[in-house]
C-alpha positions as CSV (number, residue, x, y, z in Angstrom):
1,M,25.6,-95.2,183.1
2,R,21.9,-95.4,184.5
3,H,20.7,-92.1,186.4
4,P,20.6,-92.9,190.3
5,F,17.0,-92.3,190.3
6,Y,16.2,-95.5,188.1
7,K,18.8,-97.7,190.3
8,T,16.8,-96.6,193.2
9,L,13.4,-97.4,191.6
10,Y,14.4,-101.1,190.7
11,I,16.0,-101.7,194.4
12,L,13.2,-99.9,196.2
13,L,10.5,-102.3,193.9
14,F,12.6,-105.1,194.8
15,F,12.8,-104.5,198.6
16,F,9.2,-103.7,198.8
17,L,8.0,-106.8,197.4
18,G,10.2,-108.6,199.0
19,S,8.8,-107.2,202.3
20,V,5.6,-108.9,202.2
21,Q,7.8,-112.2,202.6
22,T,10.2,-111.2,205.3
23,A,11.3,-107.9,206.9
24,K,14.7,-109.4,208.3
25,G,15.8,-110.5,204.9
26,Q,15.8,-106.9,203.7
27,V,17.9,-105.5,206.6
28,L,20.3,-108.4,205.7
29,I,20.5,-107.3,202.1
30,S,20.8,-103.8,203.1
31,L,23.8,-104.4,205.1
32,L,25.4,-106.4,202.2
33,F,24.7,-104.4,199.5
34,G,24.5,-101.0,200.9
35,E,28.3,-99.9,200.1
36,K,27.7,-100.7,196.6
37,L,24.6,-98.4,196.2
38,N,26.0,-95.5,197.8
39,S,27.7,-92.4,195.8
40,P,28.0,-88.5,195.9
41,N,24.6,-88.3,194.2
42,L,22.7,-91.1,196.2
43,E,22.6,-92.2,199.9
44,F,21.3,-95.5,201.1
45,G,21.0,-96.9,204.4
46,L,18.7,-98.3,207.5
47,E,16.3,-96.0,209.2
48,G,15.0,-96.7,212.9
49,G,13.5,-95.0,215.8
50,F,10.3,-94.4,217.7
51,N,6.9,-93.3,216.7
52,R,3.9,-92.2,218.4
53,S,0.5,-93.4,216.9
54,N,-3.0,-91.9,217.2
55,L,-6.4,-92.8,215.4
56,S,-9.0,-89.7,215.1
57,G,-12.8,-90.3,215.3
58,I,-12.6,-92.5,218.4
59,S,-13.7,-91.2,221.5
60,E,-11.6,-91.2,224.6
61,A,-8.9,-93.0,222.7
62,K,-5.0,-92.2,223.3
63,G,-2.2,-92.3,221.3
64,Y,1.0,-94.9,222.4
65,G,4.5,-95.7,221.3
66,H,6.0,-98.1,218.9
67,F,9.4,-98.6,217.1
68,H,9.7,-98.5,213.5
69,L,12.7,-100.0,211.2
70,G,13.3,-99.8,207.6
71,F,15.6,-98.3,204.9
72,Y,15.8,-95.0,202.7
73,F,17.1,-93.5,200.0
74,D,18.3,-89.9,199.5
75,I,18.8,-89.3,195.7
76,R,20.3,-85.9,194.8
77,L,18.2,-83.7,192.2
78,K,20.2,-80.4,192.2
79,N,22.6,-79.1,194.3
80,D,21.0,-79.2,198.2
81,L,18.1,-80.4,196.8
82,W,17.3,-84.3,197.5
83,L,14.7,-86.7,196.8
84,N,14.0,-88.7,200.0
85,T,12.1,-92.2,199.9
86,G,12.7,-95.7,201.1
87,V,10.4,-98.2,202.9
88,R,9.1,-98.2,206.7
89,I,9.1,-102.1,206.8
90,K,8.0,-102.2,210.5
91,S,5.5,-99.4,211.1
92,H,2.7,-99.7,213.3
93,T,-0.2,-97.2,213.8
94,G,-3.0,-97.5,216.3
95,A,-4.7,-96.3,219.6
96,Q,-5.4,-97.3,222.9
97,N,-8.1,-97.0,225.7
98,I,-10.7,-97.8,223.2
99,D,-14.2,-98.2,224.7
100,F,-15.2,-101.9,225.0
101,Y,-17.5,-103.2,222.0
102,S,-19.6,-106.5,221.8
103,L,-18.0,-109.6,220.8
104,N,-21.3,-111.3,220.3
105,D,-20.0,-114.0,222.8
106,P,-21.7,-113.6,226.4
107,E,-18.8,-115.4,228.1
108,L,-16.3,-113.2,226.4
109,D,-18.3,-110.0,226.8
110,A,-18.8,-110.6,230.6
111,I,-15.0,-110.8,230.9
112,F,-13.8,-108.0,229.0
113,S,-17.0,-105.5,229.4
114,R,-15.3,-103.4,232.0
115,G,-11.8,-103.5,230.0
116,T,-10.4,-101.4,227.2
117,I,-9.1,-102.3,223.7
118,E,-5.7,-101.5,222.1
119,R,-5.8,-101.3,218.4
120,K,-2.6,-101.9,216.2
121,I,-2.4,-101.7,212.5
122,G,0.7,-102.8,210.8
123,Y,1.8,-100.7,207.5
124,F,4.7,-100.7,205.0
125,Y,4.8,-97.4,204.4
126,V,6.8,-95.7,201.5
127,P,7.4,-92.0,202.4
128,I,8.4,-89.6,199.3
129,H,9.7,-86.1,200.6
130,L,11.7,-83.3,199.0
131,K,14.7,-82.7,201.5
132,Y,16.5,-79.6,201.3
133,H,19.7,-78.8,203.1
134,F,20.6,-75.5,204.7
135,G,22.8,-73.7,207.1
136,A,26.6,-72.6,206.9
137,E,27.7,-76.1,206.5
138,K,24.4,-77.8,205.1
139,Q,24.0,-79.9,208.0
140,F,20.3,-78.9,208.7
141,F,17.8,-80.1,206.4
142,F,13.9,-80.1,206.3
143,Q,11.7,-82.2,204.3
144,V,8.1,-82.1,202.9
145,G,6.3,-84.4,201.0
146,G,3.6,-87.7,201.5
147,Q,3.6,-91.3,202.4
148,V,1.8,-94.2,201.3
149,G,1.1,-97.3,203.2
150,L,-0.1,-100.8,202.5
151,R,-1.7,-102.3,205.2
152,N,-0.5,-106.0,206.2
153,R,-2.2,-106.4,209.6
154,A,-5.0,-105.1,212.0
155,Q,-5.7,-106.5,215.5
156,D,-7.9,-105.2,218.6
157,Y,-6.5,-106.5,221.7
158,F,-9.2,-106.7,224.1
159,L,-7.7,-106.2,227.9
160,S,-9.1,-106.8,231.2
161,S,-8.0,-107.1,234.9
162,F,-11.1,-108.2,236.6
163,I,-10.7,-112.1,236.8
164,N,-9.4,-112.9,240.2
165,S,-7.0,-109.4,240.0
166,E,-5.3,-111.2,237.0
167,D,-4.7,-109.9,233.7
168,A,-6.8,-111.2,230.5
169,S,-6.6,-110.5,227.1
170,F,-8.2,-111.4,223.6
171,E,-7.2,-110.9,220.1
172,L,-9.5,-110.0,217.1
173,D,-8.2,-109.9,213.8
174,I,-10.2,-106.8,212.1
175,R,-8.6,-106.7,208.6
176,D,-12.0,-107.0,207.2
177,H,-12.8,-103.7,208.6
178,I,-9.6,-101.8,207.7
179,K,-8.8,-100.6,204.1
180,G,-5.6,-101.8,202.5
181,I,-4.1,-98.5,201.5
182,D,-3.6,-95.6,203.6
183,A,-2.0,-92.2,202.3
184,G,-1.5,-88.5,203.7
185,L,0.9,-85.6,204.1
186,S,4.4,-85.5,206.0
187,G,7.1,-83.2,206.9
188,G,9.6,-82.6,209.5
189,L,12.9,-81.4,210.3
190,G,16.7,-83.0,211.0
191,Y,20.3,-82.7,211.1
192,K,23.3,-84.5,209.7
193,L,26.1,-85.3,211.4
194,R,29.5,-84.6,209.8
195,K,31.2,-87.5,211.2
196,G,29.8,-90.7,209.9
197,G,27.0,-88.9,208.1
198,V,24.2,-89.9,210.3
199,N,20.7,-88.0,210.1
200,L,18.6,-87.3,213.4
201,G,15.4,-85.7,212.7
202,V,11.6,-85.7,213.3
203,T,8.6,-86.3,211.0
204,Y,5.1,-85.7,211.4
205,Y,2.5,-87.8,209.3
206,Q,-1.2,-87.1,208.9
207,G,-3.2,-89.2,206.9
208,L,-5.9,-88.2,204.7
209,M,-7.8,-91.2,204.3
210,N,-10.5,-92.6,206.2
211,I,-9.1,-96.2,207.1
212,M,-12.6,-97.7,208.1
213,K,-14.0,-99.7,205.4
214,T,-17.8,-98.2,204.6
215,S,-20.3,-99.9,207.2
216,S,-23.6,-99.3,208.7
217,E,-23.2,-101.6,211.2
218,A,-21.6,-101.0,214.9
219,P,-18.8,-100.9,216.0
220,Y,-16.9,-99.9,212.6
221,N,-19.5,-97.3,211.0
222,Y,-17.2,-94.2,211.9
223,T,-14.4,-92.2,210.1
224,S,-10.8,-92.7,211.6
225,K,-7.8,-91.7,210.2
226,N,-4.1,-92.4,211.0
227,S,-1.5,-89.9,212.1
228,N,2.2,-90.5,213.6
229,L,5.0,-88.5,214.9
230,Y,8.3,-90.2,214.0
231,L,11.7,-89.8,215.8
232,F,14.2,-91.2,213.4
233,V,17.9,-92.0,212.9
234,R,19.3,-92.5,209.4
235,I,22.5,-94.8,209.2
236,P,24.1,-94.6,205.7
237,I,25.4,-98.0,204.8
238,G,29.1,-98.6,203.3
239,A,31.9,-96.0,202.5
240,G,30.4,-94.3,199.3
241,Y,28.6,-91.7,201.1
242,K,31.8,-90.3,202.6
243,E,32.4,-88.7,199.1
244,S,29.2,-87.0,198.9
245,N,28.8,-83.4,199.2
246,L,26.1,-81.5,201.2
């Protein structure tokens, strides 16, 4: 019988590659096969929640909120020590209130020069944490590790409300200026409910990489790093997790 780690690795690779095609299909497969994946030493389920993102290196920029969705694996390594991983299929970073920069189009510049910009960058994030349960009934846990992301989209949204008191917007694809990979450190705390095995928690991620591609030309010639605060709910799929011992 293969170790749960190898089974998880195969399933994780399958889901991650498939995520490039469709996130909805992954969630459906998770619901269909989750029960078969769970065991006393392996827990599988869906993760979702709210995250607030920010970008460093951009003056006056402010963070803003998104919702994230994905799936997770908890693999028991020894007693109360687990490996937590998975894929955040829908996971955005970015910032708002970014100062206007020229679009090199006089008409567009006239419309949006007094407005602001929202930057939205989409990633498939793979967290890798060591997760330790503690407390009298082992319901509390902390986790520490890192996170690697594969960028799939990046847009700047130019916003203005100076045209006859109506809102105007313009979307600019900036993938050519954003690196395809992001990576950094993350950690957090949580609590596992006895009934249903649901995990509630918070995780903070700090990117260590400059996400901007090297450029000497404005407006992309600066260093910027991602950060994210995740509030999450993890829901085990299937009945197998009921047999696990914290």
